TORPA-4810 file (N, C-alpha, C, O; in nm, 3 decimals):
<nodes>
NODE_1_-0.775_-3.943_0.284_-0.676_-4.047_0.260_-0.539_-3.987_0.231_-0.436_-4.051_0.256_M
NODE_2_-0.537_-3.863_0.179_-0.407_-3.802_0.148_-0.317_-3.797_0.270_-0.197_-3.825_0.261_E
NODE_3_-0.375_-3.763_0.385_-0.294_-3.749_0.506_-0.236_-3.883_0.548_-0.122_-3.888_0.595_I
NODE_4_-0.312_-3.991_0.532_-0.258_-4.124_0.567_-0.141_-4.160_0.475_-0.040_-4.214_0.521_Q
NODE_5_-0.154_-4.128_0.348_-0.045_-4.155_0.253_0.076_-4.070_0.290_0.189_-4.119_0.292_I
NODE_6_0.052_-3.943_0.318_0.160_-3.852_0.357_0.234_-3.905_0.480_0.356_-3.914_0.480_L
NODE_7_0.160_-3.940_0.583_0.221_-3.987_0.707_0.297_-4.117_0.685_0.405_-4.136_0.741_E
NODE_8_0.242_-4.205_0.603_0.308_-4.332_0.573_0.440_-4.309_0.501_0.543_-4.367_0.537_Y
NODE_9_0.438_-4.224_0.398_0.559_-4.195_0.323_0.664_-4.130_0.413_0.782_-4.166_0.409_L
NODE_10_0.621_-4.034_0.492_0.714_-3.962_0.579_0.777_-4.056_0.682_0.897_-4.046_0.711_K
NODE_11_0.699_-4.146_0.736_0.748_-4.237_0.841_0.837_-4.349_0.787_0.940_-4.380_0.846_R
NODE_12_0.795_-4.410_0.676_0.862_-4.531_0.628_0.943_-4.513_0.500_1.027_-4.597_0.466_Y
NODE_13_0.920_-4.404_0.429_0.982_-4.390_0.296_1.039_-4.250_0.273_1.011_-4.186_0.172_H
NODE_14_1.119_-4.204_0.368_1.186_-4.075_0.353_1.320_-4.099_0.284_1.400_-4.181_0.329_T
NODE_15_1.342_-4.026_0.177_1.465_-4.038_0.100_1.451_-4.131_-0.018_1.378_-4.230_-0.013_G
NODE_16_1.522_-4.097_-0.124_1.514_-4.174_-0.249_1.549_-4.320_-0.230_1.491_-4.407_-0.295_R
NODE_17_1.643_-4.348_-0.142_1.684_-4.486_-0.118_1.578_-4.572_-0.052_1.591_-4.694_-0.046_G
NODE_18_1.473_-4.508_-0.002_1.364_-4.582_0.063_1.233_-4.568_-0.013_1.125_-4.585_0.043_R
NODE_19_1.243_-4.536_-0.141_1.123_-4.520_-0.224_1.041_-4.648_-0.225_1.094_-4.759_-0.212_A
NODE_20_0.911_-4.631_-0.242_0.819_-4.744_-0.244_0.747_-4.747_-0.379_0.696_-4.644_-0.424_V
NODE_21_0.742_-4.863_-0.444_0.671_-4.872_-0.572_0.522_-4.839_-0.556_0.462_-4.867_-0.453_P
NODE_22_0.466_-4.780_-0.659_0.324_-4.744_-0.654_0.237_-4.866_-0.631_0.134_-4.857_-0.564_S
NODE_23_0.276_-4.982_-0.685_0.194_-5.103_-0.666_0.182_-5.140_-0.519_0.077_-5.188_-0.475_S
NODE_24_0.287_-5.117_-0.442_0.280_-5.147_-0.299_0.193_-5.046_-0.225_0.121_-5.082_-0.132_L
NODE_25_0.199_-4.920_-0.265_0.112_-4.819_-0.205_-0.034_-4.847_-0.240_-0.123_-4.831_-0.155_L
NODE_26_-0.059_-4.888_-0.363_-0.196_-4.921_-0.404_-0.250_-5.033_-0.318_-0.364_-5.027_-0.272_E
NODE_27_-0.170_-5.135_-0.295_-0.213_-5.248_-0.212_-0.231_-5.205_-0.067_-0.328_-5.244_-0.002_A
NODE_28_-0.138_-5.126_-0.016_-0.141_-5.082_0.124_-0.265_-5.001_0.155_-0.324_-5.014_0.263_R
NODE_29_-0.306_-4.915_0.060_-0.421_-4.827_0.082_-0.546_-4.872_0.007_-0.648_-4.803_0.009_F
NODE_30_-0.537_-4.988_-0.058_-0.651_-5.046_-0.130_-0.712_-4.946_-0.228_-0.833_-4.921_-0.227_D
NODE_31_-0.626_-4.889_-0.314_-0.671_-4.795_-0.417_-0.605_-4.831_-0.550_-0.504_-4.901_-0.554_I
NODE_32_-0.664_-4.783_-0.656_-0.609_-4.805_-0.790_-0.503_-4.700_-0.821_-0.492_-4.598_-0.753_R
NODE_33_-0.425_-4.727_-0.925_-0.317_-4.638_-0.964_-0.361_-4.496_-0.990_-0.295_-4.401_-0.947_G
NODE_34_-0.473_-4.479_-1.062_-0.521_-4.344_-1.094_-0.556_-4.267_-0.966_-0.530_-4.148_-0.956_A
NODE_35_-0.616_-4.336_-0.871_-0.652_-4.271_-0.745_-0.527_-4.235_-0.665_-0.521_-4.128_-0.603_E
NODE_36_-0.428_-4.322_-0.665_-0.302_-4.293_-0.596_-0.237_-4.169_-0.657_-0.194_-4.079_-0.584_L
NODE_37_-0.230_-4.163_-0.789_-0.170_-4.048_-0.855_-0.246_-3.919_-0.821_-0.185_-3.814_-0.804_R
NODE_38_-0.377_-3.928_-0.812_-0.459_-3.812_-0.775_-0.426_-3.767_-0.633_-0.411_-3.648_-0.607_K
NODE_39_-0.413_-3.862_-0.542_-0.382_-3.830_-0.403_-0.242_-3.767_-0.393_-0.223_-3.668_-0.322_Q
NODE_40_-0.146_-3.824_-0.463_-0.009_-3.770_-0.464_-0.010_-3.628_-0.521_0.056_-3.539_-0.468_I
NODE_41_-0.083_-3.608_-0.630_-0.091_-3.475_-0.691_-0.151_-3.373_-0.593_-0.104_-3.260_-0.585_N
NODE_42_-0.253_-3.414_-0.520_-0.315_-3.325_-0.421_-0.214_-3.287_-0.313_-0.203_-3.170_-0.276_T
NODE_43_-0.140_-3.385_-0.264_-0.038_-3.357_-0.162_0.068_-3.261_-0.215_0.105_-3.165_-0.147_L
NODE_44_0.115_-3.288_-0.335_0.216_-3.199_-0.395_0.160_-3.059_-0.414_0.229_-2.961_-0.385_R
NODE_45_0.037_-3.049_-0.461_-0.026_-2.919_-0.483_-0.042_-2.843_-0.352_-0.039_-2.720_-0.350_S
NODE_46_-0.058_-2.916_-0.242_-0.069_-2.853_-0.110_0.067_-2.819_-0.049_0.074_-2.765_0.061_D
NODE_47_0.175_-2.850_-0.121_0.307_-2.811_-0.076_0.386_-2.916_0.000_0.489_-2.884_0.059_G
NODE_48_0.340_-3.040_-0.001_0.414_-3.146_0.067_0.521_-3.202_-0.027_0.493_-3.223_-0.146_Y
NODE_49_0.641_-3.226_0.023_0.754_-3.268_-0.062_0.753_-3.417_-0.096_0.838_-3.493_-0.049_P
NODE_50_0.657_-3.456_-0.177_0.646_-3.596_-0.221_0.720_-3.607_-0.355_0.685_-3.541_-0.452_I
NODE_51_0.820_-3.691_-0.356_0.901_-3.710_-0.476_0.869_-3.844_-0.541_0.801_-3.929_-0.483_C
NODE_52_0.920_-3.861_-0.661_0.905_-3.988_-0.730_1.023_-4.008_-0.823_1.089_-3.913_-0.865_S
NODE_53_1.046_-4.132_-0.853_1.154_-4.167_-0.945_1.127_-4.305_-1.000_1.016_-4.357_-0.987_G
NODE_54_1.227_-4.364_-1.061_1.211_-4.496_-1.122_1.172_-4.604_-1.023_1.110_-4.704_-1.060_E
NODE_55_1.208_-4.585_-0.896_1.181_-4.689_-0.795_1.054_-4.662_-0.715_1.017_-4.744_-0.631_T
NODE_56_0.989_-4.550_-0.738_0.862_-4.525_-0.670_0.853_-4.388_-0.607_0.924_-4.295_-0.644_G
NODE_57_0.762_-4.378_-0.509_0.736_-4.253_-0.439_0.812_-4.250_-0.307_0.840_-4.354_-0.247_Y
NODE_58_0.846_-4.128_-0.263_0.911_-4.111_-0.134_0.896_-3.968_-0.086_0.872_-3.876_-0.165_Y
NODE_59_0.910_-3.951_0.044_0.909_-3.818_0.105_1.050_-3.763_0.094_1.146_-3.832_0.130_Y
NODE_60_1.066_-3.642_0.045_1.198_-3.586_0.021_1.279_-3.575_0.150_1.227_-3.535_0.254_A
NODE_61_1.406_-3.613_0.140_1.498_-3.600_0.252_1.589_-3.479_0.235_1.659_-3.440_0.327_A
NODE_62_1.586_-3.420_0.114_1.676_-3.306_0.088_1.620_-3.219_-0.024_1.531_-3.259_-0.100_S
NODE_63_1.676_-3.102_-0.032_1.641_-3.009_-0.140_1.680_-3.069_-0.276_1.611_-3.050_-0.376_R
NODE_64_1.790_-3.141_-0.278_1.838_-3.204_-0.401_1.737_-3.305_-0.455_1.710_-3.308_-0.576_R
NODE_65_1.682_-3.387_-0.367_1.580_-3.484_-0.411_1.457_-3.413_-0.465_1.401_-3.454_-0.567_E
NODE_66_1.416_-3.309_-0.397_1.300_-3.233_-0.442_1.326_-3.169_-0.578_1.237_-3.169_-0.664_L
NODE_67_1.445_-3.116_-0.598_1.481_-3.055_-0.726_1.477_-3.156_-0.840_1.436_-3.123_-0.951_S
NODE_68_1.520_-3.279_-0.813_1.517_-3.383_-0.916_1.374_-3.412_-0.960_1.348_-3.429_-1.080_A
NODE_69_1.280_-3.417_-0.865_1.140_-3.442_-0.901_1.082_-3.322_-0.975_1.003_-3.340_-1.068_T
NODE_70_1.119_-3.203_-0.936_1.072_-3.083_-1.007_1.120_-3.085_-1.151_1.044_-3.052_-1.242_I
NODE_71_1.247_-3.123_-1.174_1.299_-3.133_-1.311_1.223_-3.238_-1.391_1.189_-3.217_-1.507_R
NODE_72_1.196_-3.352_-1.327_1.122_-3.459_-1.394_0.982_-3.411_-1.436_0.939_-3.437_-1.548_Q
NODE_73_0.913_-3.343_-1.346_0.779_-3.293_-1.377_0.784_-3.187_-1.488_0.698_-3.184_-1.576_L
NODE_74_0.885_-3.101_-1.484_0.899_-2.998_-1.588_0.920_-3.062_-1.725_0.866_-3.014_-1.825_S
NODE_75_0.998_-3.169_-1.730_1.020_-3.240_-1.855_0.889_-3.299_-1.908_0.861_-3.292_-2.027_S
NODE_76_0.811_-3.357_-1.818_0.682_-3.415_-1.858_0.588_-3.308_-1.910_0.514_-3.331_-2.007_R
NODE_77_0.589_-3.191_-1.846_0.503_-3.082_-1.891_0.539_-3.043_-2.033_0.450_-3.021_-2.116_I
NODE_78_0.668_-3.035_-2.064_0.712_-3.001_-2.199_0.667_-3.103_-2.302_0.625_-3.066_-2.411_G
NODE_79_0.677_-3.230_-2.267_0.636_-3.336_-2.359_0.485_-3.337_-2.381_0.438_-3.360_-2.492_K
NODE_80_0.410_-3.311_-2.275_0.264_-3.305_-2.289_0.225_-3.185_-2.375_0.135_-3.196_-2.459_I
NODE_81_0.291_-3.072_-2.355_0.262_-2.952_-2.436_0.292_-2.978_-2.584_0.216_-2.935_-2.671_A
NODE_82_0.402_-3.048_-2.613_0.436_-3.079_-2.752_0.330_-3.170_-2.814_0.293_-3.151_-2.930_A
NODE_83_0.283_-3.267_-2.738_0.178_-3.357_-2.789_0.049_-3.280_-2.815_-0.017_-3.301_-2.917_A
NODE_84_0.013_-3.191_-2.724_-0.108_-3.110_-2.742_-0.096_-3.022_-2.865_-0.191_-3.011_-2.943_K
NODE_85_0.019_-2.960_-2.883_0.039_-2.873_-3.000_0.030_-2.951_-3.130_-0.022_-2.901_-3.229_N
NODE_86_0.081_-3.073_-3.131_0.068_-3.158_-3.249_-0.076_-3.191_-3.280_-0.117_-3.192_-3.396_G
NODE_87_-0.155_-3.218_-3.176_-0.297_-3.247_-3.197_-0.372_-3.123_-3.246_-0.464_-3.135_-3.327_L
NODE_88_-0.335_-3.007_-3.197_-0.398_-2.883_-3.245_-0.370_-2.866_-3.394_-0.459_-2.830_-3.470_V
NODE_89_-0.245_-2.893_-3.435_-0.214_-2.885_-3.579_-0.292_-2.989_-3.657_-0.331_-2.964_-3.771_R
NODE_90_-0.316_-3.105_-3.599_-0.390_-3.212_-3.668_-0.537_-3.176_-3.689_-0.603_-3.237_-3.773_A
NODE_91_-0.587_-3.079_-3.616_-0.727_-3.037_-3.633_-0.752_-2.993_-3.778_-0.865_-3.004_-3.826_M
NODE_92_-0.649_-2.946_-3.847_-0.664_-2.903_-3.986_-0.697_-3.019_-4.079_-0.741_-2.996_-4.192_N
NODE_93_-0.677_-3.140_-4.035_-0.707_-3.258_-4.116_-0.856_-3.290_-4.120_-0.900_-3.372_-4.201_L
NODE_94_-0.932_-3.226_-4.033_-1.074_-3.256_-4.020_-1.157_-3.133_-4.050_-1.121_-3.022_-4.010_F
NODE_95_-1.269_-3.152_-4.121_-1.355_-3.037_-4.150_-1.418_-2.984_-4.021_-1.437_-3.059_-3.925_P
NODE_96_-1.449_-2.857_-4.021_-1.515_-2.795_-3.906_-1.658_-2.845_-3.902_-1.738_-2.812_-3.990_D
NODE_97_-1.691_-2.923_-3.802_-1.823_-2.986_-3.792_-1.931_-2.887_-3.749_-2.050_-2.919_-3.755_E
NODE_98_-1.892_-2.770_-3.706_-1.992_-2.673_-3.662_-2.052_-2.596_-3.779_-2.156_-2.532_-3.765_S
NODE_99_-1.986_-2.603_-3.894_-2.039_-2.533_-4.011_-2.130_-2.628_-4.088_-2.099_-2.745_-4.108_Q
NODE_100_-2.243_-2.574_-4.130_-2.339_-2.652_-4.208_-2.303_-2.635_-4.354_-2.285_-2.523_-4.402_I
NODE_101_-2.293_-2.746_-4.425_-2.265_-2.735_-4.568_-2.388_-2.780_-4.645_-2.453_-2.879_-4.611_S
NODE_102_-2.418_-2.706_-4.748_-2.532_-2.738_-4.833_-2.481_-2.793_-4.964_-2.390_-2.738_-5.026_L
NODE_103_-2.541_-2.902_-5.006_-2.504_-2.958_-5.134_-2.580_-2.884_-5.243_-2.701_-2.866_-5.237_Q
NODE_104_-2.504_-2.841_-5.343_-2.568_-2.767_-5.453_-2.586_-2.854_-5.573_-2.638_-2.808_-5.675_L
</nodes>
């Protein structure tokens, strides 16, 4: 299905000005949002220039558009890392369940 999504984006939605909302892609390919995001991630991981922004997904028309999506993803990575680090610190709030405690 990734190739169908790729071909569709490249043919009908090249450039930021022709971005398509994820809801329309979900309807077009009869898939849920999580599956669409998985397919887009696979395409990106394979090196296809699939961009996204506030208005939806699109096939990059320029290096500038691709750079904007790379910056957006880098920002998200930083925020996810900060959230993970906070949760790691929160582990101290809970006893280690792997240790057996004996009541004396």
